[in-house]
N, C-alpha and C positions, 0 to 999 in steps of 0.2 A: 126776372127771366132773362133780361139783357146780359147779366153777368154770366149766366150759364151758356148763352149762345155765342159769347164773344170769341172763344177760340175757334169755333167752326166758321164764324164770319171772317176771321183773319185768314184762315187757310183757304177759304173760298176766294178771297181777294188775291191771294198769292198764286193760286192755280192748283190744279190737281196733279198727282204724281205722274199721270199719263200725258200732261200737257207739254212736257219737255223731257228730253233724254236725261238732262242733268240740270235741275232747277235748284241752285244753291240757296236761293231765298226760301224755297219750300223746305229744303234740308234744315236751314236755320230755324224756321218756324216750328218744325217738328221736334228739333232738339230742345227748343225752349218749352214746348208743350210737355216734354218728358221730364223737365226739371221743375219741381214744385214751386220754388221761389220765383224763377223766371216767369212761369205761367201765371202765378198770382199777380205779380206786378204788371205783366202785360195785359191781363184781363182788366185791371184797374184803368190803365190808360186807354184801352180800346173802348171801354164803357164811357169814359169822359170825353174822349176826342172824336170818336167815330159814331157811337150809338146815339148820343144826344144831338150831335151835329147833323146826323142824317134825319132826325125828326124835326129839324127846323131851328134848333138853337145851338149856340156855340159857347159853352162856359169856358172861355179862354183861360182864365186864371186857374181853374181846376184842371183843365187839360194840361197846361204847362207844368203844374205841380206834379201831376201823375207821370208825365214824361220824365221829369227830373228824378223822381223816385225810381223809375224803371232803370235809368242809366246809372244812377248813383248806387242803388242797392242790389241790382241784379248781377248775376255772374258775368264779369266783363267778357269772357270768351263767347258767351251766348248773346249778350246784348250787342256787342260789336259785330258779331256775325249777322244779326238782323239788320243792323244799320249799314254795314258796308258790303253786304252780299253782292257779288257780281251778277250782272244780267247779260244774256246773250241775245235778247230780242227786245223790241220796243214795248211789247205787252208786259213782260216781266218788269222792265224799268219803270213803266207808268204805275204799276201796282206798288212797286217799292217806293216811288215818289209820293204816292197818295196815302200809303198805309203806315209806313214806319215813322214818318214825320208828318202827321195829318195837317191839312190846311187850317184846321181850327187853331193850331198852335201858332201860326204865323201870318196868315192872310188877313188883309184888312177888310173893312165893310164894302169897299168898292172893287170893281174889276181890275183897276190899275194899281200897280205897286206904289207904295209911298216913297218919298225920298229916303235914302239910306241914313240921312241925318236924323230922322225921327227915331228909329231904333237905337242908333248910336247915342243920341242924347238921353234916351230913356235908360240905356245901359249905364251911362255915366253916373246916374243918380240911383241906381239899383244896388242894394247890398248883395243881392244874389248874382246879378249879371256881371257887375264890374270886375270882381276878382277872377271870374271865369274867363272873361275876355282877355284880361291881362295874362292869365295862364296860357291861353291859346296863343297869344302873340309871342310869348316867350318860348313856348314849346314847339311852335311851327315856323319859327323864323328860318327862311331858307339859308343854306350854307353854299355860297358860290363855288367852293372847291369840291363839293360832293356831286357825283354824277347824277344822282336822283334827287338832289336838293336837300337831303337830310344827312346829318352826321350819323355816325354809328350809334345805334340804339335810340336815335331821336324819333324814329317813325312811330313806335308804340306810344311814346309820351304825347306826340302830336295827335294821334287818334283819340287818346283818352281826353285830352283837352278839348278837342272838337266835340266829342260826345257830351262833354260838360256844358256846352252851349245850348244843347237841345232842351227846349222848355224855358228859355230865357227870352228877353226882349229882342235878341238878335238871332233867334232860332234859324239855323241854316237848313237847307234842303237841296236835293238834286234839282237843277234848273230846268231839265227837260228829260225826255225819255229816250234820248239818242246818245247819251254820254254819261260819264260819272262826274261831271262838273258840278260843283256845289256853290251856294251863295245864299245869303239871307234874301227874303222876298222884298226887294227894294231896288231902286235905280238912282241915278244921279242927275236925271233930267231937269229937276227943279231945285237944284241946290244953290243957285245964285252965286254969291261971292265965296261960298264955302265949297265950291266944286272940287278943288284939289284935295281938301280934307275928306270929302265924300268918296272920291275915287280911291284914295289911299285906304279907307276902311273897306270898301268893297273888294279892293285888290288883295286884301288879306286872304280872301277865299278864291277869287277868280284868277289871280296871277301868282299863286303860291306853289312853287315847284316842290317844296317839302310836303305840303298837304297832298298834292297830286301823287307824288311818289309813295307816300305812306299808304294811301288807298290802294294803289296798284300792288304794293308789297303785301298788303293784307290778302289780296286775291291770290298772290303767288304762295303765301303761307297758309292757305285755307285748311288743308287736311289736319295738320297738327293743332291748329287753333280749335277745331271742333273736338279733337280727341283728348287734348290735354286740358282738362277742366281746371279752373283756378281753385286754390285752397278755399274751402268754405268759410274759413275763419278770416280771410282777407277782408279788409275794409275798402270796398270799391269807392265809396263816397270820398274818402280821404285821397285816393289816387287821382281823382278827377282834378283836384286843385294843386297837385304836387308840381313844383318847379324846382330846378336845380338851385344850389346855393349861389351860383353865379348870377341868378336873377333877382337877388335881393334888392337891386336898384328899383324894382317895380313897386315896392312898398311905399304907399303914400303918393305915388305918381298919378298924374291926370291921364285918363285915356287919350284925351285930345293931344296932350303934349307928347305922348309916346308914339303916336301914329307916324310922324315923320321918321322916327328912328326904327320902328319895328315893321313898317310897311314899305315906305318909299325906297329906302336903301337896299333891302334884300331883293326887291322885285325887279331890279334892273336887268 
């Protein structure tokens, strides 16, 4: 029964059509509901991440796997609309923060966030997370000469790579209900002599002009994104890990060794 109620539960969390003059998160949810593949994959992650978590349990591994499947196999135009939909009020932003990347996927057992070194180290040793974080670093590296931080055509690649991190050890999310700022659920307060490394990792999200600009550009390009659906034969899962040929240097590299190059230098 939980699977049958999942779409209604998600729409309830998003709000009703009368709750706002133009709720783009609700528009995105309704567009996903109308698409069979998007709806099926969303129902799976809602059941794992929200349904069971609400009943007192959090099957984190299954939740993360369902989220990865949603963003890897769902139509990118629709999954990205759900993830990056703009909000005009705190209520919408809080529902977006709690629903599209559920706490079950990233929050720890305690109320305080862990050191960012914990998810970073876990990602370093994960065959799923490691290549995705490297792809994100390569695709979202800010360009100092670009007004919005991204080179031409870089913003879509950055958003695809960001979406590829959802459901991994470094799952990012909106940090509050008052902005579109994103970061993994962690801080650097207890990072000891690895403080610089910790700040560099968190800065990939919190001080990244290209990522910020890409999210804003998605908002500006909203109408055609919902109207122009991707080719149903496209392989979204492959696109999540795509990086340009110039990024061949990432193969075999350590995440820790790449941080000074990909985080500290561009974020000045």
